[in-house]
N, C-alpha and C positions, 0 to 999 in steps of 0.2 A: 528343702529347709536350708541347705547350704547357701542358697542365693539370697536369703533374707538378710537385709542390711540392718544390723543392730545400731541403735542411736548412740552416738558418743555422749560423754558427760556434758559438753557445751550444748549439744542439741537438746538433751533432756532438760538442762537448765533453762534454755530458751523457751521450751514449752511451759515449764513451771512459771517462769517470769511472765509469759503471756497470760496464763491463767490468773496470776496475781494482779495484773493490770485490769483484767475483766472483773475479777471478784471485788477489787477495791474501787472499781468504776473510775479509773483515771480518765479525765476528760481530754479532749484534743488540746495540745500545747502544754499539758501538765509536765512538770519536771519530776524525774525519778530521783530516788535517794542516790547518793554517790556509790561508787564501786565498793568501798569498804563496808558500808552499811548493807548493801545487797549481798555481798559475800558472807557476812555474818548471818544475815537473815536466812539465806538458803544453804548455809554450811558448806560452801565451796570456796575455792581459791579466787583471788582477784582476777587471775588470768582466765579462769573458766568463765567468770562473770563477763569479762571483757569480750570473750569469744561469743558468748550467748547474746550479748547486746549487738555484736556485729551481725549475727545471723538475723536478728530482728530488724536491723538497719537495712540489710540487703533485701528484706521482704517489704521494706517501706512502712514498717510498723513503728519503728523508733527513728529518731533523728538526733545525731550527736553534733553539738555545736562546741567547737573548741573554745575553752576558757569559760564556758557557761554550764555545760552539763548535757544530760541525756533527756530528751523530751518525747512525748507521744506525738507521732507524726499526724499531720492534718488529714492525711488520706488513709488512715489505718483500716478503715472499713471499705476501701475501694480496691484492696489488693487483689482479691481473688474473684473468680466467677464460678462458684461451685455448681451452679445450676445450668451453666452453658448458655446464659441469656444473650451473650454477645453474638451468638449464631442466629438469633431471631431477627429477621429483616423487617417485619411489619411492626413498626414502633407503636402505632396507635392501638393495635390489638394487644401488644405486649403490655402497654401501659394499663389498659383496661383489665387484663388478666391479672397483672400484678396487684392492682387495687382489690380485686376479689380475694386474692391470697392474703393481702394485708388485713382485710376485714375478718378473715379467719384467725389471724395470729395476733394482731396488735391490740385489740380490746383485752384479750387475756394477758398480754404483756403488761398493759397498763394496770390491770388488776393486781398482778404480781408485784409491780412497782409500788402500788399503794400499800401492799402488805409488808414489803421488805425494804423500802427506801430508808436510808439513814437520815439523820438531821442534816448532815453535810450534803447528801445527795439532793435533798429538797432545796437547800439553799442554792446549790449550783443550778438546779432546774429553774429556779426563780430568776437567777442571773441570765440564763439563756433567753427566757421569756422577755426580760427587759431589753436585752440586746436586739431581739427580733423587733420589738416596738420601735426602738431607735432607728433601725434600718428602714422600717416601713415609713416612719415619719420623714426621713431624709430622702425618700424615693429610691433607695438602693435596692438592688436585686438581693432578696433575702433567702434564696433557696438553700444556700450553704448553712445558714443558721437553722433553717427548718430541718435539714439533715442532722445537724448537731443535736437538736432537741430530741428527735426520735431515736437517735443512736444512744444518747445519754440515758434516755428513759429506759431503753432496753437493758442498759447496765444496772439501772435501779431495780430491775426484776430479780437480779442475782442468779439468773439462769444462764449458764455458759453456752448452751446450745443455741439460744436465741441470737447470741452475738454472731454465730456463724451464718445465720440467715440474713443478716443485715446488709451485706453487699447487694442482695436482691432488692431489699427495701430502698436502699440508697438509689439504685438504678431506677426504681419506680418514680422517685421524686424528681430525678434529673430528666426522665422522659416526659413527665408532666410539664416541666418548665419548657421543654423544647417544642411541645405540641400546643400548649395553651398560650395565647398571646395576652389575654386579659388576666391580671392578677387580682386577687381578693385579699389584700393584706389585712384589713380590719377583721374579716371573717376568720382568717388563719390565726391572727393574734388572739381573738376571743376564744377560739377553740383550744389553743394551747393553754391559755390561762385557766379554762375550765378543767382541763386535764390536770394541770398543776394543782389547783385547789383540791381536787379529789384525792390526789396523791398526798398532799400535805395533811389532809384530814384522815389519811389512812382508810379511805372508804373505797374498797375494791369494786363494788357494784357501780358507784358513780364514775369511777375512773374508766371502767370498761365502757360504760354508756357514752361518756364524753368522747372517748376515742372513736367509738362507732359513729357517732354523729359527725365528727371531724372527717372521717374517711368517706362517709356517704356524701358529704358536701364536695369532697374532691372528685368523687365519681360523677356527681351531677355536672361539675365543671367540664369533665371530659365529654 
């Protein structure tokens, strides 16, 4: 028991702050409240908040820009590899296996999102769908926006555990892009819009079905 390392106040605050980002579903690039507001909200000193933010910066979850503020880093869901997937050398099999796992998890995630998404969540999800359409129309590689959609949707579920699984989901999308040479932008766009509409209408069954169809289409591509 003597060897157990107890967390310091900044470490505890960093964990609470991270939970706050997930619960409030802060999207990539979103700006956090300033140090004074955060200190008041979490009832700690500004110095503690500053140290907590630095802990999350070191983990590449937050990004501090001098003169601008603190922002959610673009790679906040690529930080860890909790399942040890980087040790798998057969990318094609890993991509297929990850899709099987996604079929187990993401339809239920979409159903939870339909039940729990706020008005602002739904608006942001629509914005991401529009951004995807714009990227497809201009011929850009859209996989990062695809990742953003699925990651933000996970936040809409309001389930904190699901967030910890998303590094694996993200790796699945990246693997697909490295394996598949032909993209199906219009199919992806339509699938995302179907999922969005179900979540907007707070219909859990439709959301789960739309996500299942989307993932089965991806599996067929593989």
